[in-house]
C-alpha positions as a printed NumPy array, in Angstrom:
array([[  0.   ,   0.   ,   0.   ],
       [  1.275,   3.433,  -0.85 ],
       [  2.062,   6.016,   1.774],
       [ -1.148,   7.846,   2.501],
       [ -1.206,  11.46 ,   3.67 ],
       [ -1.554,  12.015,   7.387],
       [ -4.922,  12.94 ,   8.781],
       [ -5.122,  16.332,  10.435],
       [ -5.515,  16.016,  14.197],
       [ -6.608,  19.028,  16.125],
       [ -5.425,  18.7  ,  19.716],
       [ -8.077,  19.102,  22.41 ],
       [ -6.532,  21.13 ,  25.2  ],
       [ -9.57 ,  21.772,  27.347],
       [-12.415,  19.817,  28.895],
       [-15.443,  19.738,  26.593],
       [-18.144,  18.573,  29.009],
       [-20.436,  17.561,  26.176],
       [-23.801,  16.151,  27.22 ],
       [-23.096,  16.487,  30.915],
       [-25.604,  19.235,  31.535],
       [-28.729,  20.1  ,  29.67 ],
       [-31.827,  22.166,  30.106],
       [-35.362,  20.893,  29.793],
       [-38.307,  23.21 ,  29.759],
       [-41.902,  22.185,  29.584],
       [-44.588,  24.469,  28.374],
       [-47.786,  23.4  ,  29.987],
       [-50.931,  24.801,  28.545],
       [-54.278,  24.232,  30.033],
       [-56.257,  22.603,  27.289],
       [-59.904,  23.479,  27.338],
       [-61.973,  20.444,  26.555],
       [-65.722,  20.199,  26.693],
       [-67.249,  19.017,  29.947],
       [-68.212,  15.363,  29.626],
       [-70.422,  14.094,  32.447],
       [-70.946,  10.614,  31.048],
       [-70.075,   7.603,  33.217],
       [-66.533,   6.234,  32.805],
       [-67.819,   2.994,  31.281],
       [-69.594,   4.917,  28.498],
       [-66.473,   7.013,  27.842],
       [-64.342,   3.873,  27.508],
       [-66.896,   2.274,  25.181],
       [-66.953,   5.382,  22.982],
       [-63.123,   5.436,  22.834],
       [-62.95 ,   1.834,  21.645],
       [-65.806,   2.297,  19.165],
       [-64.386,   5.517,  17.667],
       [-62.79 ,   5.788,  14.236],
       [-59.425,   6.565,  15.881],
       [-59.143,   3.095,  17.434],
       [-57.727,   0.334,  15.268],
       [-55.192,  -1.424,  17.477],
       [-53.963,   1.187,  19.916],
       [-55.086,   4.63 ,  20.982],
       [-53.523,   7.405,  23.088],
       [-55.574,   8.491,  26.071],
       [-55.165,  10.508,  29.237],
       [-56.285,   8.685,  32.356],
       [-56.909,  10.521,  35.599],
       [-56.489,   8.381,  38.715],
       [-55.997,   9.621,  42.258],
       [-56.028,  13.192,  40.948],
       [-53.007,  12.572,  38.684],
       [-53.03 ,  12.456,  34.888],
       [-51.229,   9.603,  33.133],
       [-50.83 ,   9.405,  29.377],
       [-51.204,   5.793,  28.242],
       [-51.687,   3.828,  25.044],
       [-54.677,   1.499,  25.275],
       [-54.91 ,  -1.717,  23.3  ],
       [-57.979,  -3.364,  24.782],
       [-60.37 ,  -3.91 ,  27.618],
       [-62.141,  -6.683,  29.417],
       [-64.982,  -6.651,  31.93 ],
       [-63.229,  -4.865,  34.807],
       [-59.944,  -3.484,  33.423],
       [-58.411,  -1.668,  30.491],
       [-55.129,  -2.957,  29.082],
       [-52.245,  -0.709,  28.054],
       [-49.51 ,  -1.312,  25.498],
       [-47.072,  -2.005,  28.371],
       [-49.423,  -4.847,  29.476],
       [-50.542,  -2.888,  32.525],
       [-54.079,  -3.644,  33.634],
       [-55.858,  -0.62 ,  35.078],
       [-59.073,  -1.296,  36.998],
       [-61.965,   0.726,  35.591],
       [-63.254,   1.449,  39.109],
       [-60.024,   3.388,  39.874],
       [-60.39 ,   5.739,  36.876],
       [-61.811,   9.18 ,  37.643],
       [-61.734,  10.468,  34.047],
       [-60.482,   9.344,  30.645],
       [-60.254,  11.144,  27.32 ],
       [-58.499,  10.961,  23.949],
       [-55.222,  12.734,  23.294],
       [-55.07 ,  14.214,  19.824]])
């Protein structure tokens, strides 16, 4: 093999610190959604019968006053099943709605 030219090397004389610190900012907006006073069971039935549901659907579930964003894949008599195979009892759900 012939002698190839040397590759330029730029010496690093100082600490770079790449990816050691970062900033994360969330911008929370209160989303106004229409008041839905239907029972939870009817809301879940309407989610699974909507045109948006084929195999999985993104929803926001409110339990114990906290909102959790989950991906639902199915339901049975007493629970809904998430993509992570978590079974959430329907009786524990305070509110549920679609995330667009």
